[in-house]
C-alpha positions as CSV (number, residue, x, y, z in Angstrom):
1,X,-12.6,25.3,-16.7
2,X,-9.7,22.8,-16.6
3,X,-10.1,19.5,-14.9
4,X,-7.9,19.1,-11.8
5,X,-5.5,16.3,-12.4
6,X,-5.1,14.0,-9.4
7,X,-2.6,11.3,-8.6
8,X,-4.3,7.9,-8.6
9,X,-4.5,6.3,-5.2
10,X,-2.0,3.6,-4.4
11,X,-3.2,0.0,-3.8
12,X,-2.4,0.6,-0.1
13,X,-4.6,3.8,0.0
14,X,-7.5,1.9,-1.7
15,X,-7.1,-0.9,0.8
16,X,-7.1,1.5,3.7
17,X,-10.2,3.2,2.4
18,X,-12.0,-0.1,2.1
19,X,-11.0,-1.2,5.6
20,X,-12.1,2.1,7.1
21,X,-15.5,2.0,5.3
22,X,-16.1,-1.6,6.3
23,X,-15.3,-0.9,10.0
24,X,-17.6,2.1,10.1
25,X,-20.4,0.2,8.3
26,X,-20.1,-3.1,10.2
27,X,-18.5,-2.3,13.6
28,X,-19.6,-5.7,15.1
29,X,-17.6,-7.5,12.3
30,X,-14.6,-5.1,12.2
31,X,-12.1,-7.6,13.6
32,X,-13.2,-10.2,11.1
33,X,-11.7,-8.3,8.1
34,X,-8.0,-8.2,8.2
35,X,-4.9,-7.7,6.0
36,X,-2.4,-10.4,5.2
37,X,1.1,-8.9,5.4
38,X,2.6,-10.8,2.5
39,X,3.5,-7.9,0.2
40,X,6.2,-5.3,0.3
41,X,10.0,-5.3,0.3
42,X,11.8,-7.1,3.1
43,X,15.3,-8.1,3.8
44,X,16.3,-11.7,3.2
45,X,16.2,-12.7,6.9
46,X,12.7,-11.4,7.4
47,X,11.5,-13.0,4.2
48,X,13.0,-16.3,5.3
49,X,11.3,-16.0,8.7
50,X,8.0,-15.3,7.1
51,X,8.3,-18.3,4.8
52,X,9.4,-20.5,7.8
53,X,6.2,-19.3,9.6
54,X,4.0,-20.3,6.7
55,X,3.7,-17.2,4.5
56,X,2.4,-18.1,1.0
57,X,3.0,-16.1,-2.2
58,X,-0.1,-14.9,-3.9
59,X,-2.5,-14.9,-0.9
60,X,-5.2,-12.2,-1.1
61,X,-4.6,-8.8,0.5
62,X,-7.7,-9.0,2.8
63,X,-9.6,-11.9,4.3
64,X,-13.1,-11.6,5.8
65,X,-13.9,-14.4,8.1
66,X,-17.7,-14.4,8.0
67,X,-19.4,-17.6,6.7
68,X,-22.1,-17.1,4.1
69,X,-23.9,-19.5,1.8
70,X,-21.6,-22.4,2.3
71,X,-18.4,-20.4,2.1
72,X,-16.2,-19.9,5.2
73,X,-14.5,-16.7,4.1
74,X,-14.2,-14.0,1.5
75,X,-10.7,-13.3,0.1
76,X,-10.2,-9.9,-1.5
77,X,-7.3,-9.0,-3.8
78,X,-6.8,-5.2,-4.0
79,X,-5.8,-3.6,-7.3
80,X,-5.6,-0.2,-8.8
81,X,-8.0,0.3,-11.7
82,X,-5.4,-0.8,-14.3
83,X,-3.7,-3.3,-11.9
84,X,-3.1,-6.9,-12.9
85,X,-2.8,-10.0,-10.7
86,X,0.6,-11.7,-10.5
87,X,1.0,-15.3,-11.6
88,X,1.2,-16.3,-7.9
89,X,-2.0,-14.5,-7.2
90,X,-3.8,-16.2,-10.1
91,X,-2.5,-19.6,-9.0
92,X,-3.6,-19.0,-5.4
93,X,-7.0,-17.8,-6.4
94,X,-7.5,-20.9,-8.5
95,X,-6.5,-23.2,-5.6
96,X,-8.4,-21.4,-2.8
């Protein structure tokens, strides 16, 4: 019997699955986990507007605003199994 070859999930699909699972498991905290809309392709005008409004390169994909053990939030960077962080993401993680 041959193994069925599947297309690996995209980072977006993985993120969606994580959000869906979290919101089912922790409905009372569902609004405390949210996506940061930093990624993706945008036209120059939209990119400039986002930068003007405070968008920062490298910020994590998801932020969970639940204080625990002296920390005020959990920042989550989504990656596919063989994915790598960008230099901006590494720099932001170091500073955060």
